[in-house]
N, C-alpha and C positions, 0 to 999 in steps of 0.2 A: 503496439497494436495487438489486441487480444486474438488468441487462436482457439479453435475448438478441437478437442482431442477425444477420439473415440476410445473409450476405455473398456468396453465390454459389449457383447452381443448376446442378448437373451431372447431375442425373438426375430422372426423373419418378416421382411417387408411384404405387405399385401399388394398384389397386382390387380388393378381395377381399370382396364383399358376403357371400360364404358364411361368412366368419369370424364375422360377427355372428350368423348362424343357429347355427353350431356352439357359440359361446359361450353363447347362450340355452339351447340343448339341454342342454349340460353343466351349466349353473347350475341348471336345472330338475331334472335327474336327481339331482344331488348335494346339492340343497338349499342352495346357496350363492349369493352375489350374482354377477350377470353381470359387474360391474366387476372382481371378483377374477379371473375367468377371463380377461378381456381383459388385465389386468395380467400374468398368467402368460404369455400369448402374446407380449406386448411384451418381456418378459424373455427369452423364448426367441429371438425375432428379434434382440434386442440382443446376446445371447451369440453367435449365428451371425455377426453383423456384426463383432464383435471378433475372432472366429477368422479372418475373411477379411482384415481391414485391420490387425490387430495388437491384442493385449490391452492395450498401453500407452495406446491412445487412449480418450478419453471418448466412446464411441459410444452413442447413445440411439435407441430405436425408439418410435414412437407409432402407434396404430391409431385412425382416425377412428371415433367411436362411432356415427355415422349411416351412412356409406358403406362402412366397412371398409377405406379406403385406408391403406396402410402407408407411413410416412415413416421413412427412416433418415438420421440426421444426426450430425455430429461437433461436439462442443463444445470450444472453446478459451477459457480464462479469461484476461482482461486483467489484468496486474499493473503496478505503478508503474514499475519499472526492470528492467534485465537482471539486477541483483544479487538481485532477489526471486524469480527463476525457480527453482523446485525440480524441475520436470519439463518438459523442453522440448517434449514431445509434447502436453501438455495446457495449457500456459501460454505466453503471449506478452507481451513488454514493450509499454508504452503507445505508444512511438514507432513500432514496427513495426505495431501494431494500427491506428493512425490512418492509416497508408498505405492500409490496406484499407477501413477504415471511419472517416471523419474525426470522427464524433461519439462514438467509443469512449471510455470512461472506466474507471479501475481498478475491478475487481469485475464488469464486464460480461462477457458471453460472446459470442464470435464463433461463428456457427453455419454449418457447411458441409453442404449437402445431398449425400448419397452416392447412387450408382446402385443400383438394385434388386439384390437378391441372388437368385441361383438356388440353391435348397436342393439340395445333393447328398445322397447316401444317409446319410453320417455326420452332416452338419449337420441333416438332417431327424430322425434318430434322437435326436440331442442335444436338439433343440428339443422333441421329444415327451417326453423324460425330464424336462425342465425344467417343461413344462406339467403333466404328471402329478403331479410332486412338489408344485408350487404348489397345484394343485387339492386334493391330498390334505391338505396342511397347512391349507388354508382349511376343508376339510370337518372336520378334527379340531378346529380352533378353534371352529367353529360348534357341534359336538357338545358341547365342553366348556362353552361359554357357555350352552347350552340345559339341560344337566344338572347344572351345578355347585351349584345351589341345591336340587336334588331328592334329596339324600342323606336316607335315612330313609323314602323312599316305596316302595310296592310297584308293580312294573311287570310287564306281560305281554309275552312275546315268543315267537318261534319259534326252535327249535334250527337254526342255520345249518350248523354243522359241529362235529365233536368232535376235539380235538387232544390226544393223550396223556391222555385222561380229563377234560381241561378242556373245558367246553362254551362255544362261541361263540354268543351269543344275539342274534338280529336284533330290535331294538326298533322297527323301521320307519325311523326317521331316524338311527339310530346302531347300533353294535355294542357288546356288553358281554361281559364274561368272567365265567363262573361256574366258579370253580376246583373241582377235584375234591374238595378238603378242605372246600369250602363246600356240597357236596351231601349230602343225607340218605343214610346208609349203606344199601346194597343198592338204591339208586335208579338206574335205568337210563334213558337218553334215546336217542332215535333222531332222525335228521335230519327236520325238519318237525314234531316234537312241540311242542305249546304248553307253555310253562313260565312259572310265576309266581314272581318272586323279589323280594328286598329289596335296594335300592341301599345298599350298605354304605360305598362310597367313590367319589369322582370326583376323579381326579388329572390334571393337565396334563403329559403325557409326550411325548417326541419320537417315540417309536414304541411299537407295541403298544397294547393296549386301554386306554382311559381310565376306563371305567365298570366297576366291580367289584360283582358280585352275590353274594348269599348266600341259602341256604335253611335254614341251621343257626343263624343269628343269633337270639338270644332275642326281639329286637324284631320279627322276621318273624312270629312267632306272635301277638305283641301287635297288630300291624297287621291280621292276619287277623281277630282277634276284633273289632277296631274296625270292620271292613267288615261283619261278620256281625251285630253287636249294635248296634242303633240307639242304645241308651242310652249306650253308650261314645262313639259318634260325637257325641252331643248333650252330652256332659260330665256326665250324671247319674251314671254309673258311671265310676270312674277305675281304671286298671291301675297298681298301685303297684310291683310287682316280678314278674319272670319268671325262671325257671330251666329249662334244657332239657338233656336227654340225648338228642341228636338221633336220631330213628328209634326210640326206645324209650319214654321217659317225660318228662313235663314238669309243672311246677307254675306256676300263675299266681295272684297275689294281687290281689284287687279290693276296692274300697270304694265305698259308695254315698254321694253327697253329698245324697241325699234320704232322710231317716229312714224314710219310708213305703215305700221300695223295697228289697227284698232284693237285694244285689249278685250273689249266686251264681245265683239262678233265671234272670234274663234271659240270662246267659251260657250257660246250659245250653239254654234254649229249650224249646218245646213238644216233649215226648217226645225231648229231646236233639238236636233238629234243628240248632241253631246250633253246638253243640260238635262234633257229628258232621261238619259241613261243614268245620270246621278240621282235625279228625282225618283226614278224607279227603285234604285237601291235603297233610298232613304224613306221608302214607304209613302211617297207622294208629298214629301216636304217641299213647300214652295220656296224657290231660291231667287233672290234679287242679286244680279251681277252689277256691281258698281265700279266706276272708274275711280281709282285712287288719285288723290291730289296732295301735294305737300302743303298746300294752303288749307288750314283747318276749316275755315269758313266755307270754301268751295267744296271740300270733301264732305262736310256735314250736310250741305245742301243736296249733294248727290246721294248721301246715305239715307235721307228722309224720303227719297222717291218711293212711291209715285206722287207724294204731296208736293205742291208748289210752295216755294218759300219767297216771302216778300223782302225780308230784311234779317240780318243776323248781327248780334252784338257780342263780342268776345271779351271775357275777363280772364286774362292769362294768369293772374295771381291766384285766383280760386279755381282755375281750370273749369270754368262754367261758360256756357254760351246761351244767349237768349235768341230764340228763333221766332220771328213774327210771320204768321201765315194769314191769308185771307180768312174771313169768318167761315166760309163754306168749306175750307180745307182743313179745319181744325180736327175733326174726327178722323180724317184720312191720315193726317200727320201723326196723331197719337196712336192710331191703330186699335185693334180689338184688345181690350184689357191692357192698353199701353204697350202693345207688342212692338209696333213700328219704332217708336221713339226709344224704347229700351234696347232693341237690337242696334239702332243707330248709335246709341251711347256706348254700347259694348264695342262696336266696330271702331269708333273714333277715339275712345278713351276720354271723352269730354262728358261732363254733366250737362244735359240739355233741358232747358225750360221752354215750353211751347206757349206762345201768346198769340191771341188774335190781334188784328190791327186795331180794333176798337179798344181792347184791354190795354194794349201798348200805348195808345194815344191818351187814354184816361190816366194811366200811371205816370206818363211823362208830364202831363199837365199838373198832376198832384205834386210830383217831385219839383217841378218848376216853382210852384207856389210855396212849398216848404222851404226851398233854398233861398228864394227871394226874400221871404219873411225873415229867415235867419240873418241875411246880410243887412236888412233894415234894422233889426234889433241890435246886432253886434256892432255895426259900423255907424249907426245913426245917420243913414242916408235915405233918400226918397226911393220910391218904387222904380223910377226910371233907371237910376244907377244900379240898383240891385238886379233889375232885369237884364241890363247889359252885362253884368258880371256873370250871371248864370248862363246867358246866351253864349258867352265866350268860353264856357267850359269850367269856370271856377265853381267848385262844389263845397269847399270848406273855408273857414276863416284862416286856417294855417296856410293855405295856398296863397291867399292875398297878402299875408304877412311876410312870407319868405321867398316868393318868386322874384326874379329880377325885375327891377322897375320898368325895364324895356317892354316886358310882357303886358303890363298894364297900360303903358303909354300907347301901345299899339292898338288899343281899343278906340274906336271912332268917338271923338268928342272928349277924350281924356288927354290932358297935357301932363307935363312932368310934375307940376305943383299938385294937381289933383291926385296923381298916382302916389306921390310921397305921403300926402295926407291920409289916403286910404290905408297905406301900409302902416303908418303910425297908429291910426285908430285900431287896426287889426291887432297889432302887437300889444297895445294897451289893454284891449279886451282879453287877449289870451293871458296876459300877466294877471289881470284881475281874476279870471277864471281859475288860474292855477293857485292863486292865494286863497280863494274861497274853498277850493277842493282840498288844499293842504290843511286848512283849519278844520274842515269837515272830517278829514282823515284822522287828525289828532283827537277830535271830539269822540270818534268811534274807537279810540285806543288801538289804532293800527300801528304796529311797530315800525321803527325806522329801518330795520333790516329788511322788511318786506318791501319798503319803498325803494331800496337799493337794488332790487332784482332787475336785471336787464329786461327791457321790454314792457315793464309794468308802468302804465301811465297814471297820473293823478286821478283821472276819472275812474279807471279800473280799480284803483286802491279803495276809493269810496264804495264802489259796488261790492268789492270783496268784503270790506268791513261791515257793510249792511247785511251780508250773508254769513257773518261769523268767521270769516277768514282773516285773522288779525296778525299772524306771525308767518315767518318764512317757512317753518315746518308745516303749518296748516296748508299753505299753497303747495308745498312739495308733496303732500299726501293726496292731492286731488288728481283725478284722472282727466284726460284731455276733454272728454265730453262734458264732464262736470264744470270745468272752467268755461267752456263755450256756452254752457247753459246760464252761468252767472253773468257773463259779459254782455253788454248791450248788443242788440241784434246788428250783425254786419260789421262789428268793430274788430273782430278777430277771425282769422282763418285757422284751419286745423293745424297747419304747419307752424304758424306763429304761436298758437297755444302750446304746442309741443315744445317749442324753443323756450317759452317762459317757464314751463314746469321743469325742464331740464336745468335751466339756470337756477331755479329755486333749490334743486337737489344737488347742486354742485358742491356745497359744503359737506354733504354726506360723504361723497367720494374723497374729499380732502381729509376728513376725519379718519376714514378707513385707511388711507395711505399713511397717515400719521401713526395709527395703531400698528400697522405692519412694520413701519420703520422702528417703532419702539420695541416691538417683539423681536425684530432682528438684533437690536442693541442688547436686549435681555439675553438672547441666545449667545451672543458673543461674550457677555459677562459670565454666563453660566459655564462657558467653555473653560474659564479660568478657575472655577470652583474645584476644590480638592474632593474627590469622591472616594469613599472608603468601602472596602469589601464587607460582606455580611459578617464574616468571621472576625474582622477587626472591630466592628461595632459590638459584637457579643463580648469580646475581650474587654472593651471599654466599659461595658455595663458591669463586668466583674472587677473592674479596677485594675486590669492587667495590661492595658495598652499604654505604650510610651508616646503615641502620636495623637491620640484622640481621647478627650475627657468628656464623659457623660455623667450627669448627676445620677445618684443612686435612686432606686425606686421610691424610697421614702420621701426624698426631696421633690421628685416629680409629682407624687400624690399630694404632698403639701401645697405645691404650687397650683394644682388643679382645683383643690378644695377652696383655696383662697380666692381664685378667679371666679369660681361659682358663687361664693358668698358675696363678693363685691357686685355681682350682676343682679342680685335680688333687690 
């Protein structure tokens, strides 16, 4: 362990008791430790000392924590020998050091006291900058440590200033930024106004604000309700989802963990007092309080309130839901500029399609006709049988071909013989279709490796070939939306398209793994190569090496000229 040895005293320490008072005052005002302020002062004095005596010297300053005395010293490190010296101004060899201090050992420091410094105008300004910067850094570090775990809380503050529409909020012991796009539309602040906001993020940055606020975040409204409704704070009522169109309208879904308590009533309050308190804070934003349900259909019906819903049809594979409403309820269900259905979609996480009863009836009729005609053409049956199949829920020829025969026998009027015949006809039709599509694919010069990609159907292969996608690499280069654009409408979901593209790219990753393995083998082989030092190579060029032979320069030149001539 190194030791510091005082070898000489050429100056007296300066007593400045006022420094302690200044440090305590600054620490108290900025909310930081006194020690951090004193360290900043020591750094400033140290910088001034190096400016006077030379930046190459190891000069350190200390302030006595009780008396305020300033000591300025120079440190010189003791090393074993003169060959170990890297910097002559900060290091000294052991022999020379022991002439000054007989007990000196390698690793010790010789300490020379320096005379006091008279701060000039420039030195004083530099010192001030150093102290201010250190104090600012310490303050920022303190703010970050205090607020880093408070993300998601609501805080109150005063508007300190406004910069280009962004509001700087004074939180008392810290400053925060409320960006213009995080304020409610048509909301205006003046200096000194009290503002309540949601801490959306706390980041440790070198400059600028660290605490970021929001008044448009959906959780801001949820936290306001938690403050206004004791049942939410106590956990009796739980907020499940929130959707907001800031400054205009919002929806909040709640559920009660106590079957005897209605979740909506406590959120509204006596004569709407609780919800009105939240509305007032959100500048008149209209709020729909909805009872949450684990059943998606029931929940979406509630979410579309005040519109009345006649029927819903869910498609869990595509995460879409069709909502049928009476003709007179259409505008109410959609809302102004689609606001109501958009908020309901955000609240539930489902894509919602709104249809009137007339539109739904017309579409169902058209689908019935199309499917019936498909069965007539594919299975060579009359309209009655085709209508029965559609009525029972069969929508594709594949379903008829591969469902258990019991499912078809269960249709009224169908016996086992008729069912087997329908299955055989369906399979024969599919086989013929596959043969025709395969031939069409070959005519389009679509490669076999593309046909082997998992999830790619013969029909999709033909479509891809018609659009110039003829190899596995062509498919791998596509984006998901491009593949969905090429595929027949409704034949692929986004997730399925992603799976197909990743399957097409699988060989890329296999090639990369093979290259990495090859590189690893090359590395192992290179480890066995005999490497020669530069001096040995130079001796070989002169013909003086016993272990390495290198052609002379004339031979190398001859070889290069010959290679050049052959390349012409």
